[in-house]
C-alpha positions as CSV (number, residue, x, y, z in Angstrom):
1,X,-15.1,-22.6,18.2
2,X,-18.1,-20.5,17.4
3,X,-17.9,-18.1,20.2
4,X,-13.8,-17.8,19.6
5,X,-15.0,-16.2,16.2
6,X,-17.4,-14.0,17.2
7,X,-14.9,-12.6,19.7
8,X,-12.9,-12.3,16.5
9,X,-15.4,-10.7,14.6
10,X,-16.3,-7.9,17.5
11,X,-12.7,-7.2,18.0
12,X,-12.3,-6.7,14.1
13,X,-15.2,-4.5,14.3
14,X,-14.0,-2.5,17.2
15,X,-11.2,-1.8,15.5
16,X,-12.5,-0.6,11.7
17,X,-16.1,-0.4,12.4
18,X,-18.7,0.8,11.5
19,X,-19.9,1.8,14.5
20,X,-23.5,0.5,14.6
21,X,-22.3,-3.1,13.4
22,X,-19.7,-2.8,16.3
23,X,-22.3,-1.7,19.0
24,X,-24.2,-4.6,17.5
25,X,-22.0,-6.9,18.1
26,X,-21.4,-6.0,21.8
27,X,-24.5,-6.3,22.7
28,X,-25.2,-9.4,21.0
29,X,-21.5,-11.0,22.9
30,X,-23.2,-9.6,26.1
31,X,-26.8,-11.0,25.7
32,X,-28.6,-7.5,26.8
33,X,-31.8,-6.4,25.8
34,X,-32.1,-2.7,25.3
35,X,-34.6,-2.4,27.6
36,X,-31.7,-3.6,30.3
37,X,-29.2,-1.4,28.7
38,X,-31.1,1.3,28.9
39,X,-31.9,0.5,32.6
40,X,-28.1,0.2,33.3
41,X,-27.9,3.7,31.7
42,X,-30.5,5.1,33.2
43,X,-28.8,4.5,36.8
44,X,-25.9,6.3,36.1
45,X,-28.1,9.3,35.6
46,X,-28.1,9.0,31.7
47,X,-31.5,9.0,30.0
48,X,-31.3,7.7,26.5
49,X,-34.6,5.4,24.8
50,X,-34.3,2.2,23.6
51,X,-35.5,3.4,20.1
52,X,-32.5,6.0,19.9
53,X,-30.3,2.7,21.3
54,X,-32.2,0.3,18.4
55,X,-31.3,3.2,15.8
56,X,-28.1,3.4,16.8
57,X,-27.2,-0.7,16.2
58,X,-29.1,-0.3,13.4
59,X,-27.2,2.1,11.5
60,X,-30.3,4.4,11.2
61,X,-28.7,7.2,13.6
62,X,-25.3,8.7,14.9
63,X,-25.1,9.5,18.2
64,X,-24.0,13.0,18.2
65,X,-25.2,15.2,20.9
66,X,-22.9,15.6,24.3
67,X,-25.4,13.8,25.8
68,X,-25.2,10.9,23.4
69,X,-22.3,10.7,23.1
70,X,-22.0,10.4,27.3
71,X,-24.1,7.3,26.9
72,X,-21.8,5.8,24.6
73,X,-18.5,5.8,26.7
74,X,-20.9,4.6,29.5
75,X,-21.8,1.7,27.0
76,X,-18.0,1.0,26.9
77,X,-18.2,0.0,30.5
78,X,-21.1,-1.7,30.5
79,X,-20.2,-3.8,27.3
80,X,-17.2,-4.5,29.3
81,X,-14.8,-3.2,25.9
82,X,-11.7,-0.9,25.7
83,X,-12.1,2.7,26.9
84,X,-12.4,4.4,23.7
85,X,-12.9,1.6,21.1
86,X,-16.7,3.0,20.3
87,X,-16.6,6.9,20.7
88,X,-13.4,6.4,18.4
89,X,-15.6,5.3,15.5
90,X,-17.6,8.4,15.7
91,X,-14.7,10.5,14.7
92,X,-14.1,9.9,11.2
93,X,-16.2,8.1,7.9
94,X,-16.0,4.5,9.1
95,X,-19.7,4.7,9.5
96,X,-21.0,5.8,6.2
97,X,-24.3,3.5,6.1
98,X,-26.4,6.0,8.5
99,X,-27.5,9.4,9.2
100,X,-27.5,12.2,12.2
101,X,-29.5,12.1,15.0
102,X,-32.2,13.9,13.1
103,X,-31.6,13.0,9.6
104,X,-32.6,9.9,7.8
105,X,-30.6,7.7,5.9
106,X,-30.9,6.7,2.1
107,X,-33.6,4.5,1.4
108,X,-33.4,1.1,-0.1
109,X,-34.5,0.1,-3.7
110,X,-37.8,-1.4,-2.6
111,X,-39.1,-1.8,0.9
112,X,-39.3,1.7,2.5
113,X,-35.7,1.9,4.9
114,X,-38.2,3.5,7.7
115,X,-40.3,0.5,7.7
116,X,-37.2,-1.4,8.3
117,X,-36.3,0.9,11.1
118,X,-39.4,0.8,12.5
119,X,-39.4,-3.6,12.1
120,X,-36.3,-4.0,14.2
121,X,-37.6,-2.1,17.0
122,X,-40.8,-4.1,17.1
123,X,-38.9,-7.2,17.3
124,X,-37.0,-5.8,19.9
125,X,-40.1,-5.2,22.0
126,X,-41.7,-8.6,21.1
127,X,-38.9,-10.6,21.8
128,X,-38.2,-8.5,25.3
129,X,-42.4,-9.2,26.0
130,X,-41.0,-13.6,26.0
131,X,-38.4,-12.8,28.4
132,X,-35.6,-13.7,25.9
133,X,-32.4,-12.3,25.9
134,X,-30.7,-11.0,22.2
135,X,-28.7,-13.7,22.2
136,X,-30.3,-16.5,22.0
137,X,-27.1,-18.6,22.8
138,X,-27.0,-19.9,19.1
139,X,-24.7,-19.5,16.1
140,X,-26.0,-20.6,12.8
141,X,-24.0,-23.2,10.8
142,X,-26.3,-23.5,8.0
143,X,-29.7,-22.3,6.8
144,X,-31.6,-23.7,3.8
145,X,-34.8,-21.0,3.1
146,X,-37.5,-21.6,0.4
147,X,-40.1,-18.9,-0.3
148,X,-43.1,-19.5,-2.1
149,X,-44.8,-16.9,-4.3
150,X,-48.1,-17.9,-5.2
151,X,-50.4,-16.7,-8.2
152,X,-51.5,-13.5,-7.1
153,X,-47.8,-12.4,-6.4
154,X,-48.2,-12.9,-3.2
155,X,-46.0,-13.8,-0.4
156,X,-48.1,-17.9,0.0
157,X,-45.2,-19.5,2.5
158,X,-41.3,-19.9,3.9
159,X,-39.7,-22.9,4.9
160,X,-36.2,-23.2,6.4
161,X,-34.1,-25.9,7.3
162,X,-31.8,-24.6,10.3
163,X,-28.5,-26.2,11.9
164,X,-27.1,-24.4,14.7
165,X,-24.3,-24.9,17.0
166,X,-24.9,-23.6,20.6
167,X,-21.9,-21.3,22.6
168,X,-23.4,-21.9,25.9
169,X,-24.9,-24.6,28.0
170,X,-29.0,-24.8,28.5
171,X,-30.2,-23.4,25.1
172,X,-33.6,-25.2,24.3
173,X,-35.5,-22.7,22.0
174,X,-34.7,-20.5,18.6
175,X,-36.8,-17.4,18.1
176,X,-37.9,-16.9,14.4
177,X,-39.1,-14.0,12.7
178,X,-41.2,-13.5,10.3
179,X,-41.8,-9.9,7.8
180,X,-44.7,-9.9,6.0
181,X,-45.5,-7.5,2.8
182,X,-47.6,-4.4,3.2
183,X,-50.9,-5.4,3.4
184,X,-50.0,-8.8,5.6
185,X,-52.4,-9.6,8.4
186,X,-49.9,-10.9,11.5
187,X,-52.6,-12.3,13.1
188,X,-53.7,-14.8,10.2
189,X,-50.3,-16.0,9.8
190,X,-49.4,-19.7,11.0
191,X,-46.3,-20.7,12.1
192,X,-45.6,-24.7,11.4
193,X,-42.7,-26.6,13.5
194,X,-41.7,-29.2,11.4
195,X,-38.6,-31.3,12.4
196,X,-36.9,-32.2,16.1
197,X,-39.0,-28.7,17.5
198,X,-42.6,-27.6,18.4
199,X,-44.1,-24.0,18.6
200,X,-44.1,-22.5,21.6
201,X,-45.4,-18.6,22.3
202,X,-46.5,-16.2,19.1
203,X,-46.5,-12.6,19.4
204,X,-47.3,-10.2,16.4
205,X,-47.7,-6.5,15.5
206,X,-50.3,-5.6,13.5
207,X,-49.1,-2.3,11.9
208,X,-45.5,-4.0,10.7
209,X,-46.8,-7.4,9.8
210,X,-44.1,-8.8,12.7
211,X,-44.4,-12.1,13.5
212,X,-42.3,-13.9,16.3
213,X,-42.5,-17.2,17.0
214,X,-40.6,-19.2,19.7
215,X,-39.7,-22.7,18.5
216,X,-38.5,-25.3,21.6
217,X,-36.4,-27.9,20.9
218,X,-36.5,-31.7,21.9
219,X,-32.9,-31.2,23.4
220,X,-31.5,-28.8,25.7
221,X,-28.4,-28.2,24.4
222,X,-24.9,-28.2,25.8
223,X,-22.1,-25.5,24.9
224,X,-20.6,-27.0,21.5
225,X,-23.6,-28.9,20.6
226,X,-25.1,-28.9,17.4
227,X,-28.7,-29.1,16.3
228,X,-31.2,-29.6,13.2
229,X,-34.3,-28.0,13.2
230,X,-36.9,-27.1,10.6
231,X,-40.3,-24.3,10.7
232,X,-42.5,-22.4,8.3
233,X,-44.2,-19.4,8.4
234,X,-47.3,-19.9,5.7
235,X,-49.0,-16.4,4.9
236,X,-50.9,-14.9,1.6
237,X,-52.1,-12.2,3.3
238,X,-50.3,-9.4,2.4
239,X,-50.0,-7.5,-1.2
240,X,-47.9,-8.0,-3.9
241,X,-44.4,-9.0,-3.2
242,X,-41.4,-8.3,-5.2
243,X,-38.3,-9.1,-2.8
244,X,-37.4,-11.0,0.0
245,X,-34.5,-10.0,2.6
246,X,-32.9,-11.7,5.2
247,X,-30.9,-9.7,7.9
248,X,-28.0,-11.3,9.9
249,X,-26.7,-9.3,13.0
250,X,-23.5,-11.4,13.0
251,X,-21.2,-13.6,11.1
252,X,-22.1,-17.2,10.4
253,X,-22.1,-20.3,7.9
254,X,-23.5,-21.0,4.8
255,X,-27.3,-19.6,4.0
256,X,-28.7,-20.6,0.8
257,X,-32.2,-18.9,-0.6
258,X,-34.1,-20.2,-2.9
259,X,-37.2,-18.2,-4.4
260,X,-40.4,-20.3,-5.9
261,X,-42.8,-18.2,-8.3
262,X,-46.0,-20.0,-9.6
263,X,-46.6,-20.9,-13.2
264,X,-49.2,-18.0,-13.9
265,X,-47.2,-15.3,-12.0
266,X,-43.1,-15.3,-13.2
267,X,-41.0,-12.3,-13.1
268,X,-39.6,-10.8,-16.3
269,X,-36.1,-10.3,-13.9
270,X,-34.5,-11.5,-10.8
271,X,-31.5,-10.4,-9.2
272,X,-29.8,-11.3,-5.6
273,X,-28.1,-8.2,-3.7
274,X,-26.2,-7.5,-0.2
275,X,-26.6,-4.8,1.8
276,X,-24.4,-3.8,5.0
277,X,-27.5,-2.7,6.7
278,X,-30.5,-1.0,6.3
279,X,-30.2,2.2,5.4
280,X,-26.7,1.5,2.8
281,X,-27.0,1.2,-0.7
282,X,-27.3,-2.4,-2.2
283,X,-24.4,-3.7,-3.8
284,X,-22.6,-7.2,-5.1
285,X,-26.0,-7.5,-7.4
286,X,-26.7,-10.2,-9.9
287,X,-29.0,-11.5,-12.0
288,X,-30.9,-14.6,-11.5
289,X,-32.6,-17.1,-14.3
290,X,-35.4,-19.0,-13.6
291,X,-35.0,-23.1,-13.7
292,X,-36.8,-26.2,-13.5
293,X,-40.3,-26.9,-13.8
294,X,-40.8,-25.2,-10.2
295,X,-39.4,-22.2,-11.6
296,X,-36.9,-21.0,-9.1
297,X,-34.1,-19.5,-8.4
298,X,-31.4,-19.5,-5.7
299,X,-28.2,-18.1,-4.4
300,X,-25.3,-19.6,-1.5
301,X,-23.2,-17.2,0.5
302,X,-20.7,-19.5,1.9
303,X,-19.7,-17.3,4.7
304,X,-22.1,-14.8,5.9
305,X,-21.1,-11.4,7.7
306,X,-23.8,-8.8,9.5
307,X,-26.1,-6.9,7.1
308,X,-28.8,-8.3,4.7
309,X,-28.6,-10.6,1.9
310,X,-31.8,-10.7,-0.4
311,X,-33.8,-11.8,-3.6
312,X,-35.7,-8.7,-5.5
313,X,-37.6,-9.0,-9.1
314,X,-39.2,-7.1,-11.3
315,X,-43.2,-7.9,-12.6
316,X,-43.4,-6.3,-15.3
C-alpha cells in the first residue's frame, strides 16, 4: 500500500534527516496546512509565522533560536512524532541544504533561490485560500509531462498525463501548480482540463507568476483506487526560458519529463539534473541529446524521491 510506503519514508527521514524533509513529510502525513499549524502553536503560547514554518520545511532556514526550538518540540507532539525526533536532526550536520534563521542558502545554477522560496510560500497561501489540505490524499503512480518551448525561446505550454492512487476515501480533485518564467502574466495563463477531469477554481499571484488550478475528477475515489487524468497550461507570456523544474514533496512512482523546442530556437546544450532541495547544489547532472523531428530531449526517473528534478539548457 502507498500509505505504508509513505510511513516508511517518514520513519527513514526521522532517522537520517535532513530536518526539512522530515518536517515536510510529517506535515504531509498529518494533512495540516501551515496556517492550522501556526494556530495550534499559538494556542500553546508559541509565536511562529507561517513564513518561518514554510522556510523550515523548504530547507531555507534552520530553527536555531530558543523560541524556534521550543516550537520544534511542540511540533513533535502536534504531528504525533516520537519525542526528540525532529530536535536531534538539528544537532548535527544531517541538514546540509539550508541556512541559519538569518542566513541565505546557496543559489542554484539558474532560477534564483529566493524566488523558489517565495514561490513555495505563495503556493501554500493559494492552496489554503481554496480551503484544501496540504496533503491532497493522492500518491503519484506515474506522471508524463511534455513541455513546449516556442520560437521566441519562451515556455509556450506544458501537458501532463497523470496516474494517481488515493490513500484515503472521498478524494475527488487534484491541485495543479504552474510557475511561469520571469515576466509571466499569470492572469493570461490558460488552464486546460483533459481526460477524466474538469477545471474548478483557479487562483494566481502576479509577482511570482504562480497559477494554482483545481482539477475536479469525474469520480470520487476510495482508498486504494487508481485514476488517470490529463491537464495542461497554455502560457507563452514569460521571458526567455532556460530550464524546467518539477518539485516533489514526497516519494512517488515514475516521472517522465520531455522538453520540445521550436525548429527556429534550438539550444546548444541540454542537461538533466537533480536537487535535494531548493537551496542545495545541483547534482546527478547529465547531457541530453536532441532527437526526433520534434527536436526533444527527455529523461525517465523510475522512483521519485523528495526534491527537485529538471532539465536546463544553454541558448548560446
